C-alpha positions as CSV (number, residue, x, y, z in Angstrom):
1,M,91.8,108.8,110.5
2,P,88.8,108.2,112.8
3,L,87.3,110.8,115.1
4,N,88.0,110.4,118.8
5,A,84.6,109.6,120.3
6,R,85.4,110.1,123.9
7,T,86.7,113.7,123.7
8,I,83.8,114.8,121.5
9,A,81.3,113.1,123.8
10,V,82.8,114.6,127.0
11,S,82.7,118.1,125.5
12,V,79.1,117.8,124.5
13,A,78.2,116.2,127.9
14,V,79.8,119.1,129.8
15,I,78.0,121.7,127.6
16,C,74.7,119.8,128.1
17,F,75.2,119.6,131.8
18,F,75.7,123.4,132.3
19,S,73.0,124.2,129.8
20,L,70.5,122.0,131.6
21,S,71.6,123.4,135.0
22,F,71.1,126.9,133.9
23,I,67.7,126.2,132.4
24,G,66.6,124.5,135.6
25,L,67.9,127.3,137.7
26,T,66.2,130.0,135.8
27,S,62.9,128.1,135.8
28,G,62.9,128.1,139.6
29,L,63.7,124.5,140.4
30,S,65.6,123.5,143.5
31,P,69.4,122.9,143.1
32,F,69.0,119.2,143.9
33,I,66.4,118.7,141.1
34,C,68.6,120.8,138.7
35,W,71.6,118.7,139.5
36,K,69.8,115.4,139.0
37,R,68.3,116.5,135.6
38,A,71.6,117.9,134.4
39,I,73.5,114.7,135.3
40,L,70.8,112.6,133.6
41,G,70.8,114.8,130.5
42,A,74.6,114.8,130.3
43,A,74.8,111.1,130.6
44,L,72.2,110.7,127.8
45,A,74.0,113.2,125.7
46,Y,77.3,111.3,126.2
47,I,75.8,108.0,125.2
48,A,74.1,109.5,122.2
49,V,77.3,111.3,121.0
50,V,79.4,108.2,121.4
51,C,77.0,106.2,119.3
52,A,76.8,108.9,116.7
53,V,80.5,109.3,116.4
54,K,81.0,105.5,116.1
55,V,78.5,105.5,113.2
56,I,80.3,108.4,111.6
57,N,83.6,106.6,112.0
58,A,82.2,103.5,110.4
59,I,80.9,105.4,107.4
60,L,84.2,107.3,107.0
61,M,86.3,104.1,107.3
62,N,84.0,102.4,104.7
63,A,84.4,105.4,102.3
64,M,88.2,105.4,102.8
65,I,88.5,101.7,102.1
66,A,86.3,102.0,99.0
67,N,88.3,104.9,97.8
68,Q,91.6,103.0,98.3
69,M,90.2,99.9,96.5
70,N,89.1,102.1,93.6
71,R,92.5,103.6,93.3
72,Q,94.2,100.2,93.4
73,K,91.8,98.9,90.8
74,E,92.5,101.9,88.5
75,K,96.2,101.4,89.1
76,N,96.0,97.7,88.2
77,S,93.9,98.2,85.2
78,G,96.3,101.0,84.0
79,D,99.2,98.5,84.3
80,T,97.5,95.8,82.3
81,D,96.5,98.2,79.5
82,S,100.1,99.3,79.0
83,K,101.2,95.7,78.9
84,D,98.6,94.7,76.2
85,S,99.8,97.3,73.7
């Protein structure tokens, strides 16, 4: 079952937004600059997480398909061995 990229990315983007806002606020920047940097950071985090989750999903799906093919191959080879004897 693949991971849901959107929910994970939104969660990370929200955390990133508030983290960057707080860091900007404590460093003495104006609220407008904090907001712009936080939005940009959240957007970049969203894009990065979506790409990462898609790669992870591809790897997981490949592993699941390979595992299922190995099971099928073992099942088929087990059937032919019992027929030969």
